[in-house]
C-alpha positions in Angstrom: -30.7 -87.1 -41.7 -29.2 -87.3 -38.4 -29.4 -86.9 -34.9 -25.6 -86.5 -34.5 -23.5 -87.7 -31.5 -21.8 -86.1 -29.7 -67.1 -66.1 -10.0 -70.6 -67.6 -9.6 -73.0 -65.2 -8.5 -75.6 -65.9 -5.7 -78.8 -67.0 -6.0 -81.1 -64.1 -6.9 -84.2 -63.7 -4.4 -86.5 -60.3 -5.6 -89.1 -59.3 -3.5 -91.1 -56.3 -4.0 -90.1 -53.3 -1.5 -86.8 -54.8 -0.3 -84.2 -52.1 -0.7 -81.3 -54.8 -2.2 -82.9 -54.9 -5.5 -84.3 -52.4 -8.1 -86.0 -52.5 -11.3 -85.0 -50.1 -13.9 -84.6 -50.1 -17.5 -81.3 -51.5 -19.4 -78.3 -49.8 -18.5 -76.6 -48.0 -21.6 -73.4 -49.2 -22.7 -69.8 -48.2 -21.1 -68.5 -45.0 -22.7 -65.6 -45.5 -24.6 -67.0 -48.5 -26.7 -68.7 -49.0 -29.7 -72.6 -49.1 -29.2 -74.3 -52.1 -31.0 -77.4 -53.5 -30.4 -77.2 -53.3 -26.8 -73.4 -54.5 -26.8 -70.2 -53.0 -28.2 -67.5 -54.1 -30.7 -63.8 -54.3 -30.0 -61.9 -53.9 -32.9 -59.3 -55.9 -33.7 -56.6 -55.1 -35.7 -54.1 -56.7 -38.0 -50.4 -57.1 -37.2 -47.4 -58.1 -38.4 -45.0 -59.6 -35.7 -41.2 -58.8 -37.0 -39.6 -61.9 -38.4 -42.2 -64.3 -37.4 -45.0 -66.0 -38.9 -47.6 -68.8 -37.7 -48.4 -71.9 -39.4 -52.0 -70.8 -40.0 -51.7 -67.5 -41.5 -51.3 -66.3 -45.1 -47.8 -66.1 -47.3 -47.3 -62.7 -46.2 -47.2 -63.3 -42.7 -50.3 -61.2 -41.6 -52.1 -62.4 -38.4 -55.7 -61.2 -38.5 -57.1 -61.9 -34.6 -61.0 -62.4 -34.7 -63.7 -59.7 -34.0 -65.7 -60.0 -31.0 -69.2 -58.1 -30.2 -69.5 -58.2 -26.5 -72.8 -57.3 -24.4 -74.0 -57.2 -21.0 -77.9 -58.3 -21.4 -79.5 -57.5 -18.0 -81.5 -60.5 -15.9 -85.1 -59.4 -16.9 -88.4 -60.7 -15.0 -91.9 -61.0 -16.4 -95.0 -60.2 -15.2 -94.0 -60.4 -11.3 -90.9 -59.1 -9.9 -89.6 -62.7 -9.2 -86.0 -63.6 -10.0 -87.0 -67.1 -10.6 -88.3 -65.6 -14.0 -85.3 -64.3 -14.9 -84.2 -65.0 -18.5 -87.8 -66.6 -19.0 -89.3 -64.8 -22.8 -92.1 -62.5 -21.6 -95.4 -63.3 -22.9 -97.3 -60.4 -24.6 -98.5 -58.4 -22.7 -97.3 -59.2 -19.5 -95.4 -56.6 -17.3 -91.5 -56.9 -17.8 -88.2 -55.2 -16.9 -84.8 -55.5 -15.4 -83.6 -56.9 -12.3 -80.7 -55.1 -11.2 -78.6 -56.2 -8.2 -77.6 -53.6 -5.8 -73.8 -54.5 -4.0 -72.9 -54.0 -0.9 -71.0 -50.4 -1.6 -74.1 -49.5 -3.4 -72.9 -50.0 -7.0 -74.6 -51.9 -9.6 -73.9 -55.6 -10.2 -72.0 -56.4 -13.4 -74.3 -58.7 -15.5 -72.6 -61.5 -16.9 -70.4 -60.8 -20.0 -71.5 -62.5 -23.3 -69.7 -62.2 -26.5 -69.7 -64.1 -30.2 -67.4 -63.3 -33.0 -68.6 -61.0 -35.9 -65.2 -61.3 -37.9 -63.2 -61.2 -40.1 -64.5 -62.7 -43.1 -68.0 -64.3 -41.2 -71.3 -63.6 -43.2 -73.3 -65.1 -40.0 -71.8 -64.0 -36.5 -71.0 -66.8 -34.3 -73.1 -67.8 -31.3 -73.4 -65.9 -27.8 -70.7 -67.5 -25.2 -70.7 -66.3 -21.7 -67.1 -65.4 -20.8 -67.2 -64.0 -17.3 -70.1 -64.3 -14.4 -70.6 -60.5 -13.8 -71.4 -59.7 -10.2 -70.1 -57.7 -7.4 -66.8 -56.8 -5.6 -67.9 -59.2 -2.9 -68.0 -61.8 -4.7 -65.6 -64.7 -5.0 -63.0 -64.0 -7.5 -63.1 -65.3 -11.0 -60.4 -67.6 -12.3 -58.7 -66.3 -15.3 -57.4 -69.1 -17.6 -55.7 -68.5 -21.2 -56.5 -71.2 -23.4 -54.6 -72.9 -25.9 -56.4 -70.9 -28.8 -55.8 -67.9 -27.1 -51.8 -69.1 -26.7 -51.6 -69.6 -30.1 -52.6 -66.3 -31.5 -50.1 -64.4 -29.5 -47.2 -63.0 -31.9 -44.5 -65.4 -31.4 -40.9 -64.5 -32.8 -40.4 -67.8 -35.0 -37.4 -69.6 -33.9 -34.4 -68.8 -36.8 -32.8 -71.8 -38.6 -28.6 -71.3 -39.5 -26.4 -73.8 -40.9 -22.6 -74.7 -41.0 -21.3 -74.4 -43.4 -22.7 -70.6 -42.8 -22.7 -69.6 -46.1 -25.1 -72.4 -46.9 -22.3 -74.3 -49.4 -22.6 -78.0 -48.6 -21.3 -80.8 -50.4 -23.2 -84.2 -51.4 -23.3 -86.8 -48.5 -21.4 -84.9 -46.2 -23.9 -83.7 -43.1 -24.6 -79.6 -43.1 -24.8 -78.8 -39.1 -28.3 -77.6 -38.2 -28.9 -74.8 -35.6 -31.5 -72.6 -34.0 -31.7 -71.1 -30.1 -33.8 -72.5 -27.5 -34.6 -69.2 -25.8 -38.5 -69.0 -24.1 -40.2 -65.9 -24.9 -41.8 -63.4 -22.8 -45.7 -61.9 -23.8 -48.0 -59.9 -22.4 -51.7 -60.2 -23.0 -55.4 -59.6 -21.1 -57.7 -62.1 -20.2 -61.1 -60.8 -19.4 -59.3 -57.3 -18.7 -56.8 -58.9 -16.2 -53.2 -58.6 -17.3 -51.4 -62.2 -18.0 -47.8 -62.8 -18.6 -46.8 -65.4 -20.8 -43.7 -67.2 -21.0 -43.4 -69.9 -24.1 -40.7 -72.5 -24.9 -39.5 -74.2 -27.6 -40.3 -77.8 -27.1 -39.7 -79.5 -30.7 -38.1 -79.0 -34.0 -39.0 -80.2 -36.9 -36.7 -79.4 -40.1 -37.8 -79.8 -43.8 -34.9 -79.7 -46.5 -36.9 -79.2 -49.6 -35.7 -82.4 -51.6 -38.8 -84.5 -50.8 -37.2 -86.3 -47.7 -39.6 -87.1 -44.6 -38.8 -84.5 -42.1 -36.1 -84.5 -39.2 -38.2 -83.8 -35.9 -36.0 -83.5 -32.6 -35.8 -81.9 -29.2 -32.4 -80.7 -29.7 -31.6 -77.2 -31.0 -28.5 -78.3 -32.3 -25.1 -76.6 -31.7 -21.9 -75.2 -33.8 -19.3 -77.5 -34.5 -17.3 -79.1 -32.6 -20.3 -79.8 -30.6 -23.0 -80.5 -32.8 -26.1 -82.3 -32.1 -28.0 -82.2 -35.3 -27.1 -82.2 -38.9 -28.7 -83.4 -42.3 -26.6 -84.9 -46.0 -27.9 -84.3 -49.3 -28.1 -87.0 -51.2 -27.9 -85.0 -54.3 -26.4 -81.6 -56.1 -28.3 -78.7 -55.8 -30.3 -75.4 -54.6 -32.7 -76.1 -51.9 -34.3 -74.7 -48.9 -34.4 -75.6 -45.2 -37.1 -74.2 -43.1 -38.1 -74.9 -39.3 -41.3 -75.7 -37.7 -40.8 -75.3 -33.7 -43.7 -76.3 -31.1 -43.9 -74.1 -28.1 -45.0 -74.7 -24.8 -46.9 -72.1 -22.5 -47.1 -71.1 -19.1 -48.5 -67.8 -17.8 -49.0 -66.0 -14.8 -52.0 -64.0 -13.6 -51.7 -60.1 -12.7 -48.3 -60.7 -11.5 -48.5 -62.6 -8.6 -49.5 -66.2 -8.1 -47.9 -69.6 -9.6 -47.3 -69.9 -12.9 -50.1 -72.3 -14.7 -49.5 -74.5 -17.9 -51.5 -73.9 -20.8 -53.1 -77.1 -22.1 -52.0 -77.1 -25.6 -49.0 -75.7 -27.7 -48.4 -73.2 -30.6 -46.5 -73.2 -33.9 -44.4 -71.3 -35.4 -42.8 -71.5 -39.1 -39.5 -70.0 -40.2 -38.4 -68.2 -43.1 -36.7 -70.5 -45.8 -33.1 -70.7 -45.7 -31.3 -71.4 -48.7 -28.4 -73.7 -49.0 -26.1 -75.1 -52.1 -25.3 -78.6 -52.7 -22.4 -79.4 -54.9 -20.8 -82.5 -55.4 -16.9 -82.9 -55.6 -15.3 -85.0 -58.0 -12.1 -86.7 -57.7 -9.6 -87.0 -60.7 -6.2 -89.2 -61.3 -3.4 -87.2 -62.5 0.1 -88.0 -63.8 3.1 -86.9 -61.5 2.8 -83.9 -58.6 0.3 -81.8 -58.3 0.6 -78.5 -55.8 
């Protein structure tokens, strides 16, 4: 193998008779979602990105994202209208109710959003995790962050390996030129219902050759003859399969404005196998002239 030369919510203070706060029953789930235990389930679909598969998917290249249950459990009071008791389990027989914060525009503040994973293939739901702070329009803006886990679930298209000679017919001990592209990909997603634009850039290429040799790892995508930079020579004749794993770095922009932020982690894609056939050239001594 060779590299060839060439927003936090404000403190709650609830007083009887103060119009800023009301006591009310738990609000119903928002319309247009599936109600489930005072929450809702966001359905996920199985999708097959064209020509790509990631290292964590099945052989049939399907990517199945997780399915989450979401809910906004209201703050509650127990025995007295006192915000300091919010979140404390109520004692049997004590008065209880929901503490609802009123925003400056007269709307009801959102309670913090919680979610837990319920599928696929989970016999027991995962733990509840807070994913936003709720609140009112006048509260400080919530910072949207694209995690490495969310970046890895995006439908990145795998890098496509190619070789020279283009038909994949090579000779023993002669470098086969390796080439792929280094173009970035632009994708769109949402985080906490906020649109996010993501740019993924290839940063590392790992080539395997199907002959038991060590992988060839490079940051070079390669180039065609006569400017080739990456190549590999097989030591034995036979039929082999070349495969390319690409590591991608990411950066994202929130809601079409503001700075581009680096994702804290990388994603990987794995190409389809590229078949090659290696031949052995033999020399013979013959009498007289030939040709």
